[in-house]
Structure formats: structure tokens, C-alpha cells
A tleap script that builds the chain and sets N, CA, C and O, in Angstrom:
source leaprc.protein.ff14SB
mol = sequence {
  NMET ASN LEU GLN LEU THR LYS MET GLU LEU
  ILE GLU MET LEU LEU SER THR LYS LYS ALA
  THR VAL LEU LYS LYS VAL LYS ALA ILE LEU
  GLU GLU ASP GLN ALA ARG LEU THR GLU GLU
  ASP TYR LYS ILE ILE ASP SER ARG ARG GLU
  SER HIE LEU ARG GLY GLU SER LYS SER PHE
  SER TRP GLU GLU ALA LYS GLN GLN ILE LEU
  LYS CSER
}
set mol.1.N position { -13.814 -22.319 1.164 }
set mol.1.CA position { -13.029 -21.666 2.191 }
set mol.1.C position { -13.586 -20.265 2.421 }
set mol.1.O position { -13.752 -19.490 1.479 }
set mol.2.N position { -13.866 -19.955 3.663 }
set mol.2.CA position { -14.340 -18.632 4.026 }
set mol.2.C position { -13.117 -17.742 4.246 }
set mol.2.O position { -12.407 -17.881 5.242 }
set mol.3.N position { -12.881 -16.832 3.309 }
set mol.3.CA position { -11.685 -16.000 3.333 }
set mol.3.C position { -11.608 -15.128 4.587 }
set mol.3.O position { -10.544 -15.015 5.196 }
set mol.4.N position { -12.711 -14.518 4.971 }
set mol.4.CA position { -12.714 -13.641 6.144 }
set mol.4.C position { -12.416 -14.435 7.419 }
set mol.4.O position { -11.670 -13.972 8.282 }
set mol.5.N position { -12.994 -15.612 7.532 }
set mol.5.CA position { -12.755 -16.452 8.696 }
set mol.5.C position { -11.292 -16.874 8.759 }
set mol.5.O position { -10.684 -16.875 9.830 }
set mol.6.N position { -10.742 -17.226 7.626 }
set mol.6.CA position { -9.325 -17.614 7.571 }
set mol.6.C position { -8.429 -16.460 7.985 }
set mol.6.O position { -7.459 -16.657 8.717 }
set mol.7.N position { -8.743 -15.272 7.529 }
set mol.7.CA position { -7.960 -14.097 7.917 }
set mol.7.C position { -8.003 -13.877 9.423 }
set mol.7.O position { -6.980 -13.612 10.054 }
set mol.8.N position { -9.193 -13.990 9.986 }
set mol.8.CA position { -9.334 -13.794 11.437 }
set mol.8.C position { -8.549 -14.851 12.213 }
set mol.8.O position { -7.918 -14.545 13.224 }
set mol.9.N position { -8.592 -16.085 11.737 }
set mol.9.CA position { -7.834 -17.149 12.398 }
set mol.9.C position { -6.339 -16.866 12.331 }
set mol.9.O position { -5.622 -17.067 13.311 }
set mol.10.N position { -5.872 -16.403 11.184 }
set mol.10.CA position { -4.448 -16.072 11.036 }
set mol.10.C position { -4.050 -14.909 11.940 }
set mol.10.O position { -2.974 -14.922 12.538 }
set mol.11.N position { -4.910 -13.915 12.037 }
set mol.11.CA position { -4.630 -12.768 12.910 }
set mol.11.C position { -4.503 -13.240 14.358 }
set mol.11.O position { -3.586 -12.833 15.072 }
set mol.12.N position { -5.413 -14.088 14.778 }
set mol.12.CA position { -5.351 -14.614 16.145 }
set mol.12.C position { -4.063 -15.403 16.368 }
set mol.12.O position { -3.432 -15.290 17.419 }
set mol.13.N position { -3.681 -16.197 15.380 }
set mol.13.CA position { -2.452 -16.973 15.500 }
set mol.13.C position { -1.226 -16.064 15.563 }
set mol.13.O position { -0.305 -16.307 16.343 }
set mol.14.N position { -1.220 -15.034 14.750 }
set mol.14.CA position { -0.094 -14.093 14.763 }
set mol.14.C position { 0.010 -13.363 16.096 }
set mol.14.O position { 1.103 -13.164 16.626 }
set mol.15.N position { -1.128 -12.972 16.622 }
set mol.15.CA position { -1.130 -12.262 17.897 }
set mol.15.C position { -0.637 -13.140 19.042 }
set mol.15.O position { -0.054 -12.640 20.004 }
set mol.16.N position { -0.866 -14.428 18.941 }
set mol.16.CA position { -0.496 -15.304 20.056 }
set mol.16.C position { 0.901 -15.898 19.925 }
set mol.16.O position { 1.420 -16.471 20.884 }
set mol.17.N position { 1.521 -15.770 18.745 }
set mol.17.CA position { 2.849 -16.367 18.588 }
set mol.17.C position { 3.908 -15.576 19.350 }
set mol.17.O position { 3.833 -14.353 19.469 }
set mol.18.N position { 4.887 -16.303 19.856 }
set mol.18.CA position { 5.995 -15.681 20.571 }
set mol.18.C position { 7.306 -15.892 19.815 }
set mol.18.O position { 8.381 -15.559 20.314 }
set mol.19.N position { 7.206 -16.448 18.610 }
set mol.19.CA position { 8.394 -16.752 17.817 }
set mol.19.C position { 8.619 -15.685 16.746 }
set mol.19.O position { 7.810 -15.512 15.834 }
set mol.20.N position { 9.728 -14.983 16.883 }
set mol.20.CA position { 10.065 -13.942 15.909 }
set mol.20.C position { 10.288 -14.540 14.527 }
set mol.20.O position { 10.002 -13.896 13.518 }
set mol.21.N position { 10.796 -15.764 14.477 }
set mol.21.CA position { 11.051 -16.387 13.177 }
set mol.21.C position { 9.755 -16.608 12.400 }
set mol.21.O position { 9.733 -16.469 11.177 }
set mol.22.N position { 8.690 -16.948 13.096 }
set mol.22.CA position { 7.395 -17.140 12.441 }
set mol.22.C position { 6.925 -15.818 11.854 }
set mol.22.O position { 6.467 -15.770 10.712 }
set mol.23.N position { 7.038 -14.748 12.630 }
set mol.23.CA position { 6.604 -13.432 12.155 }
set mol.23.C position { 7.430 -12.984 10.955 }
set mol.23.O position { 6.890 -12.413 10.008 }
set mol.24.N position { 8.736 -13.240 10.990 }
set mol.24.CA position { 9.600 -12.857 9.868 }
set mol.24.C position { 9.211 -13.616 8.603 }
set mol.24.O position { 9.191 -13.045 7.513 }
set mol.25.N position { 8.903 -14.897 8.749 }
set mol.25.CA position { 8.511 -15.703 7.587 }
set mol.25.C position { 7.189 -15.225 7.004 }
set mol.25.O position { 7.053 -15.090 5.788 }
set mol.26.N position { 6.223 -14.972 7.865 }
set mol.26.CA position { 4.923 -14.493 7.394 }
set mol.26.C position { 5.085 -13.139 6.704 }
set mol.26.O position { 4.502 -12.901 5.646 }
set mol.27.N position { 5.868 -12.270 7.300 }
set mol.27.CA position { 6.105 -10.950 6.712 }
set mol.27.C position { 6.750 -11.080 5.333 }
set mol.27.O position { 6.349 -10.395 4.393 }
set mol.28.N position { 7.735 -11.948 5.212 }
set mol.28.CA position { 8.412 -12.152 3.930 }
set mol.28.C position { 7.437 -12.660 2.873 }
set mol.28.O position { 7.466 -12.212 1.726 }
set mol.29.N position { 6.579 -13.591 3.261 }
set mol.29.CA position { 5.591 -14.131 2.324 }
set mol.29.C position { 4.628 -13.038 1.870 }
set mol.29.O position { 4.330 -12.923 0.681 }
set mol.30.N position { 4.146 -12.243 2.807 }
set mol.30.CA position { 3.190 -11.185 2.463 }
set mol.30.C position { 3.838 -10.096 1.612 }
set mol.30.O position { 3.211 -9.581 0.687 }
set mol.31.N position { 5.077 -9.742 1.913 }
set mol.31.CA position { 5.766 -8.731 1.109 }
set mol.31.C position { 6.000 -9.232 -0.309 }
set mol.31.O position { 5.906 -8.466 -1.268 }
set mol.32.N position { 6.300 -10.505 -0.438 }
set mol.32.CA position { 6.515 -11.108 -1.746 }
set mol.32.C position { 5.224 -11.124 -2.551 }
set mol.32.O position { 5.248 -11.014 -3.777 }
set mol.33.N position { 4.112 -11.259 -1.868 }
set mol.33.CA position { 2.810 -11.369 -2.511 }
set mol.33.C position { 2.261 -10.021 -2.968 }
set mol.33.O position { 1.364 -9.972 -3.809 }
set mol.34.N position { 2.791 -8.926 -2.422 }
set mol.34.CA position { 2.261 -7.612 -2.771 }
set mol.34.C position { 2.583 -7.283 -4.225 }
set mol.34.O position { 3.599 -7.709 -4.775 }
set mol.35.N position { 1.694 -6.521 -4.820 }
set mol.35.CA position { 1.848 -6.159 -6.229 }
set mol.35.C position { 3.098 -5.324 -6.445 }
set mol.35.O position { 3.454 -4.480 -5.621 }
set mol.36.N position { 3.743 -5.570 -7.545 }
set mol.36.CA position { 4.918 -4.822 -7.946 }
set mol.36.C position { 4.520 -3.869 -9.077 }
set mol.36.O position { 3.598 -4.156 -9.840 }
set mol.37.N position { 5.212 -2.750 -9.179 }
set mol.37.CA position { 4.944 -1.832 -10.276 }
set mol.37.C position { 5.530 -2.393 -11.565 }
set mol.37.O position { 6.644 -2.915 -11.585 }
set mol.38.N position { 4.763 -2.275 -12.625 }
set mol.38.CA position { 5.235 -2.735 -13.928 }
set mol.38.C position { 5.973 -1.595 -14.618 }
set mol.38.O position { 5.949 -0.453 -14.160 }
set mol.39.N position { 6.621 -1.921 -15.713 }
set mol.39.CA position { 7.310 -0.901 -16.521 }
set mol.39.C position { 6.306 0.148 -17.005 }
set mol.39.O position { 6.610 1.340 -17.049 }
set mol.40.N position { 5.114 -0.311 -17.365 }
set mol.40.CA position { 4.057 0.608 -17.800 }
set mol.40.C position { 3.659 1.555 -16.671 }
set mol.40.O position { 3.420 2.739 -16.908 }
set mol.41.N position { 3.587 1.039 -15.442 }
set mol.41.CA position { 3.270 1.885 -14.282 }
set mol.41.C position { 4.304 2.997 -14.137 }
set mol.41.O position { 3.952 4.153 -13.902 }
set mol.42.N position { 5.586 2.642 -14.280 }
set mol.42.CA position { 6.653 3.638 -14.165 }
set mol.42.C position { 6.554 4.684 -15.274 }
set mol.42.O position { 6.823 5.861 -15.034 }
set mol.43.N position { 6.174 4.271 -16.478 }
set mol.43.CA position { 6.015 5.228 -17.580 }
set mol.43.C position { 4.903 6.220 -17.269 }
set mol.43.O position { 5.043 7.416 -17.527 }
set mol.44.N position { 3.801 5.725 -16.717 }
set mol.44.CA position { 2.676 6.598 -16.355 }
set mol.44.C position { 3.099 7.581 -15.269 }
set mol.44.O position { 2.794 8.771 -15.348 }
set mol.45.N position { 3.796 7.085 -14.264 }
set mol.45.CA position { 4.266 7.947 -13.172 }
set mol.45.C position { 5.206 9.016 -13.709 }
set mol.45.O position { 5.081 10.188 -13.356 }
set mol.46.N position { 6.152 8.616 -14.567 }
set mol.46.CA position { 7.096 9.578 -15.144 }
set mol.46.C position { 6.378 10.631 -15.972 }
set mol.46.O position { 6.716 11.814 -15.914 }
set mol.47.N position { 5.381 10.196 -16.746 }
set mol.47.CA position { 4.619 11.123 -17.576 }
set mol.47.C position { 3.874 12.142 -16.716 }
set mol.47.O position { 3.870 13.335 -17.019 }
set mol.48.N position { 3.250 11.666 -15.652 }
set mol.48.CA position { 2.515 12.571 -14.759 }
set mol.48.C position { 3.461 13.521 -14.032 }
set mol.48.O position { 3.130 14.686 -13.815 }
set mol.49.N position { 4.636 13.025 -13.657 }
set mol.49.CA position { 5.628 13.881 -12.991 }
set mol.49.C position { 6.084 14.993 -13.930 }
set mol.49.O position { 6.168 16.156 -13.535 }
set mol.50.N position { 6.380 14.622 -15.184 }
set mol.50.CA position { 6.798 15.621 -16.170 }
set mol.50.C position { 5.710 16.663 -16.379 }
set mol.50.O position { 5.998 17.857 -16.468 }
set mol.51.N position { 4.471 16.219 -16.456 }
set mol.51.CA position { 3.336 17.134 -16.605 }
set mol.51.C position { 3.259 18.086 -15.418 }
set mol.51.O position { 3.012 19.280 -15.585 }
set mol.52.N position { 3.468 17.554 -14.231 }
set mol.52.CA position { 3.443 18.374 -13.019 }
set mol.52.C position { 4.574 19.404 -13.030 }
set mol.52.O position { 4.359 20.570 -12.700 }
set mol.53.N position { 5.768 18.973 -13.407 }
set mol.53.CA position { 6.916 19.884 -13.423 }
set mol.53.C position { 6.747 20.998 -14.450 }
set mol.53.O position { 7.291 22.089 -14.280 }
set mol.54.N position { 5.993 20.726 -15.520 }
set mol.54.CA position { 5.712 21.757 -16.527 }
set mol.54.C position { 4.574 22.676 -16.088 }
set mol.54.O position { 4.233 23.624 -16.796 }
set mol.55.N position { 3.983 22.397 -14.920 }
set mol.55.CA position { 2.897 23.222 -14.417 }
set mol.55.C position { 1.555 22.922 -15.061 }
set mol.55.O position { 0.645 23.748 -15.008 }
set mol.56.N position { 1.423 21.759 -15.663 }
set mol.56.CA position { 0.200 21.400 -16.362 }
set mol.56.C position { -0.807 20.654 -15.482 }
set mol.56.O position { -1.892 20.295 -15.938 }
set mol.57.N position { -0.442 20.427 -14.239 }
set mol.57.CA position { -1.368 19.730 -13.341 }
set mol.57.C position { -1.456 20.497 -12.022 }
set mol.57.O position { -0.549 21.245 -11.657 }
set mol.58.N position { -2.541 20.298 -11.337 }
set mol.58.CA position { -2.755 20.983 -10.070 }
set mol.58.C position { -2.141 20.156 -8.944 }
set mol.58.O position { -2.215 18.928 -8.937 }
set mol.59.N position { -1.542 20.856 -8.008 }
set mol.59.CA position { -1.003 20.168 -6.838 }
set mol.59.C position { -1.530 20.858 -5.587 }
set mol.59.O position { -2.014 21.989 -5.637 }
set mol.60.N position { -1.427 20.162 -4.480 }
set mol.60.CA position { -1.963 20.658 -3.225 }
set mol.60.C position { -0.929 20.510 -2.119 }
set mol.60.O position { -0.124 19.579 -2.124 }
set mol.61.N position { -0.963 21.441 -1.172 }
set mol.61.CA position { -0.136 21.296 0.025 }
set mol.61.C position { -0.748 20.193 0.874 }
set mol.61.O position { -1.873 19.764 0.619 }
set mol.62.N position { -0.020 19.735 1.876 }
set mol.62.CA position { -0.547 18.697 2.763 }
set mol.62.C position { -1.831 19.186 3.436 }
set mol.62.O position { -2.800 18.434 3.539 }
set mol.63.N position { -1.842 20.427 3.888 }
set mol.63.CA position { -3.030 20.965 4.559 }
set mol.63.C position { -4.229 21.014 3.611 }
set mol.63.O position { -5.340 20.670 4.012 }
set mol.64.N position { -4.021 21.439 2.353 }
set mol.64.CA position { -5.103 21.481 1.378 }
set mol.64.C position { -5.644 20.074 1.109 }
set mol.64.O position { -6.856 19.859 1.068 }
set mol.65.N position { -4.733 19.131 0.927 }
set mol.65.CA position { -5.144 17.752 0.664 }
set mol.65.C position { -5.921 17.181 1.849 }
set mol.65.O position { -6.932 16.504 1.666 }
set mol.66.N position { -5.444 17.458 3.064 }
set mol.66.CA position { -6.102 16.959 4.264 }
set mol.66.C position { -7.519 17.537 4.356 }
set mol.66.O position { -8.462 16.815 4.681 }
set mol.67.N position { -7.669 18.811 4.076 }
set mol.67.CA position { -8.994 19.437 4.131 }
set mol.67.C position { -9.944 18.817 3.110 }
set mol.67.O position { -11.114 18.583 3.412 }
set mol.68.N position { -9.450 18.553 1.914 }
set mol.68.CA position { -10.294 17.937 0.885 }
set mol.68.C position { -10.722 16.524 1.317 }
set mol.68.O position { -11.863 16.122 1.089 }
set mol.69.N position { -9.823 15.793 1.925 }
set mol.69.CA position { -10.138 14.442 2.392 }
set mol.69.C position { -11.182 14.505 3.497 }
set mol.69.O position { -12.121 13.709 3.510 }
set mol.70.N position { -11.028 15.433 4.412 }
set mol.70.CA position { -11.950 15.550 5.533 }
set mol.70.C position { -13.349 15.990 5.082 }
set mol.70.O position { -14.339 15.657 5.734 }
set mol.71.N position { -13.437 16.725 3.987 }
set mol.71.CA position { -14.727 17.160 3.447 }
set mol.71.C position { -15.535 15.999 2.873 }
set mol.71.O position { -16.764 15.996 2.937 }
set mol.72.N position { -14.827 15.001 2.304 }
set mol.72.CA position { -15.557 13.910 1.641 }
set mol.72.C position { -15.975 12.817 2.562 }
set mol.72.O position { -16.594 11.846 2.127 }
savepdb mol mol.pdb
quit
């Protein structure tokens, strides 16, 4: 099975459908398929947040972050 070809075929089918129920079903399936955060993920996030609140990590304003992204 050619994965890229299958994706393109599905995109074409989605674009041409006029049934909201089909779109809702596809959306539900895709949302269900997306990765969920594990308990370990939450522990890492909490640890990093605590580190940030203690001033032990560097943070950036939106403008600073945007500039860094645009540079790379």
C-alpha cells in the first residue's frame, strides 16, 4: 500500500463529500488515533514547569520566540 497515494485519495474524497456525518466520523476516528499524553509525560511537564517557576530555565516572549524561529 502506497501511504502517500492513499492519503491523497482520502483528501480528494473528503473535499468532495457533502455529508457532514461522514466528516464527523472521520474526524472522530482521527482524533481517537492521535497520541495521548502518558502519566510520565505529565510528570516531565510538571517538573519543567516547576523549574521554570523557580527561575531555573530561560523563557521567551512571543516576539523573541518568533524572531528565533525566523532566524533558523
